[in-house]
C-alpha positions as CSV (number, residue, x, y, z in Angstrom):
1,X,5.6,-1.9,18.3
2,X,7.0,0.9,20.5
3,X,7.4,4.5,19.5
4,X,9.4,4.9,16.2
5,X,12.6,6.9,16.1
6,X,10.7,9.6,13.8
7,X,7.9,9.9,16.4
8,X,10.5,10.1,19.2
9,X,12.5,12.8,17.8
10,X,9.4,14.7,16.9
11,X,8.3,14.5,20.4
12,X,11.7,15.8,21.5
13,X,11.0,19.0,19.3
14,X,13.0,18.0,16.1
15,X,10.9,19.3,13.3
16,X,13.0,18.9,10.1
17,X,11.9,15.6,8.7
18,X,15.0,15.7,6.3
19,X,17.2,15.9,9.4
20,X,15.4,13.1,11.2
21,X,15.7,10.9,8.3
22,X,19.4,11.7,7.9
23,X,20.2,10.8,11.7
24,X,18.6,7.5,11.6
25,X,19.0,6.4,8.0
26,X,22.2,4.3,8.8
27,X,20.1,2.2,11.1
28,X,17.1,2.0,9.0
29,X,19.4,0.9,6.2
30,X,20.8,-2.1,8.2
31,X,17.2,-2.9,9.3
32,X,15.8,-2.7,5.8
33,X,13.2,-0.2,7.0
34,X,12.2,3.3,6.1
35,X,13.3,5.7,8.9
36,X,9.6,6.3,10.0
37,X,9.3,2.6,10.8
38,X,12.5,2.1,12.9
39,X,11.7,1.7,16.7
40,X,13.5,4.2,18.9
41,X,15.3,1.6,20.9
42,X,16.8,0.1,17.8
43,X,17.9,3.4,16.4
44,X,19.4,4.9,19.5
45,X,21.1,1.5,20.4
46,X,22.6,1.6,17.0
47,X,23.6,5.3,17.4
48,X,25.2,4.5,20.7
49,X,27.2,1.5,19.2
50,X,28.5,3.8,16.4
51,X,30.1,6.1,19.0
52,X,32.3,3.3,20.0
53,X,33.2,2.3,16.4
54,X,31.3,1.2,13.4
55,X,31.7,-2.4,12.1
56,X,31.4,-3.3,8.3
57,X,32.2,-6.2,6.1
58,X,35.7,-5.8,4.6
59,X,36.2,-5.7,0.9
60,X,32.9,-6.7,-0.8
61,X,29.8,-5.2,0.8
62,X,27.8,-8.2,-0.8
63,X,30.0,-10.9,0.7
64,X,27.3,-12.0,3.3
65,X,24.6,-12.2,0.6
66,X,27.1,-14.2,-1.7
67,X,27.8,-16.6,1.1
68,X,24.1,-17.2,1.9
69,X,23.3,-17.6,-1.9
70,X,26.0,-20.2,-1.9
71,X,24.6,-22.1,1.0
72,X,21.1,-21.9,-0.3
73,X,22.1,-23.5,-3.8
74,X,24.4,-26.0,-2.0
75,X,21.4,-27.3,0.1
76,X,19.3,-27.7,-3.0
77,X,17.5,-24.3,-2.9
78,X,16.9,-21.9,-5.9
79,X,17.0,-18.2,-5.9
80,X,14.7,-16.2,-8.2
81,X,14.8,-12.4,-8.3
82,X,12.2,-10.1,-9.7
83,X,9.5,-12.7,-8.8
84,X,6.2,-12.0,-6.8
85,X,5.6,-14.4,-3.7
86,X,2.0,-15.2,-3.3
87,X,2.4,-17.5,-0.3
88,X,5.0,-18.6,2.3
89,X,5.0,-22.4,2.7
90,X,5.2,-23.7,6.3
91,X,6.1,-27.1,7.5
92,X,4.2,-28.9,10.3
93,X,5.9,-26.9,13.0
94,X,5.1,-23.6,11.4
95,X,8.7,-23.0,10.1
96,X,9.1,-21.7,6.5
97,X,10.1,-24.3,4.0
98,X,9.6,-22.4,0.7
99,X,7.5,-20.0,-1.2
100,X,4.9,-20.1,-4.0
101,X,5.4,-17.7,-6.7
102,X,2.6,-15.7,-8.3
103,X,3.5,-17.2,-11.6
104,X,3.7,-20.8,-10.4
């Protein structure tokens, strides 16, 4: 992993952690990572893109998740929430094919 955006901003002299988190929070949200884990290249690339215009899903923000859930169920998959995964199951090629839950 390269330098995180937090490390990079501190190296550039920014000392206020709240401000650092605010500046990179939008991109950490999209990447599902805390600001301290977002690599500089990803955060700054995202900031540059936003200067040209920000893209978002119209209407429902969860539309993509709903479509993914529909495709999973349509193909025989099951979605469980609030479940702890104990193991990721792999096929003979090393691709994931399922998970084993802590409770069976």
